C-alpha positions as CSV (number, residue, x, y, z in Angstrom):
1,M,-2.0,4.8,-12.1
2,E,-1.2,7.9,-10.0
3,R,2.2,8.0,-8.4
4,L,2.1,7.2,-4.6
5,S,3.9,9.4,-2.1
6,E,6.8,8.0,-0.1
7,R,4.4,7.4,2.7
8,E,2.0,5.6,0.8
9,R,4.4,3.4,-0.7
10,Q,5.7,2.7,2.8
11,I,2.1,1.9,3.9
12,A,1.4,-0.1,0.7
13,S,4.3,-2.4,1.4
14,L,3.0,-3.0,4.7
15,I,-0.4,-3.7,3.8
16,A,1.2,-6.2,1.2
17,A,3.1,-7.8,4.2
18,G,-0.2,-8.7,5.9
19,Q,-0.2,-5.6,8.5
20,S,-3.5,-4.3,9.8
21,N,-4.3,-0.4,10.1
22,P,-3.6,-0.7,13.9
23,E,-0.3,-2.5,13.3
24,I,0.7,-0.1,10.7
25,A,-0.1,3.0,12.8
26,S,1.7,1.7,15.6
27,R,4.7,0.8,13.5
28,L,4.8,4.3,11.8
29,F,3.7,6.4,14.8
30,L,0.7,7.5,13.1
31,S,-3.0,7.6,14.2
32,R,-5.4,5.0,13.0
33,K,-7.5,7.5,11.1
34,T,-4.2,8.7,9.1
35,V,-3.5,5.0,8.3
36,E,-7.3,4.7,7.2
37,R,-7.0,7.9,4.8
38,H,-3.7,6.8,3.5
39,V,-5.1,3.2,2.5
40,S,-8.3,4.8,1.1
41,N,-6.0,6.9,-1.0
42,I,-3.7,4.0,-2.1
43,L,-6.9,2.1,-3.2
44,A,-8.2,4.9,-5.3
45,R,-4.8,5.5,-7.0
46,T,-4.2,1.9,-7.7
47,G,-7.6,1.2,-8.9
48,S,-7.8,-1.7,-6.1
49,R,-11.3,-2.5,-4.4
50,N,-9.6,-3.9,-1.5
51,R,-6.2,-4.9,0.3
52,T,-6.0,-8.3,-1.5
53,E,-6.2,-6.5,-4.8
54,L,-3.8,-4.0,-3.5
55,A,-1.4,-6.7,-2.6
56,R,-2.0,-8.3,-6.1
57,F,-1.2,-5.2,-8.0
58,L,2.0,-4.3,-6.0
59,S,3.4,-7.9,-6.8
60,A,2.5,-7.4,-10.5
61,Q,4.1,-3.9,-10.5
62,E,7.2,-5.6,-8.6
63,L,7.5,-8.3,-11.3
64,S,7.2,-5.8,-14.2
65,S,9.8,-3.5,-12.7
66,R,12.5,-6.4,-12.5
67,P,15.1,-6.3,-15.0
68,T,15.0,-9.3,-17.4
69,K,17.9,-11.4,-17.9
């Protein structure tokens, strides 16, 4: 997986939280087209085919990055 930029990580977390592109655009003061471009880049960099796969991917990444007891 290629590394995501800070903005891409921010958008990815909002996608994982169930936000739509228009909601993300409004929240981050971006145009919808800019959000769409970021989403496309995020999907490509993570190897995800859609938003659901991306949410699963992010969840797995979060679990694997947690320290073990």
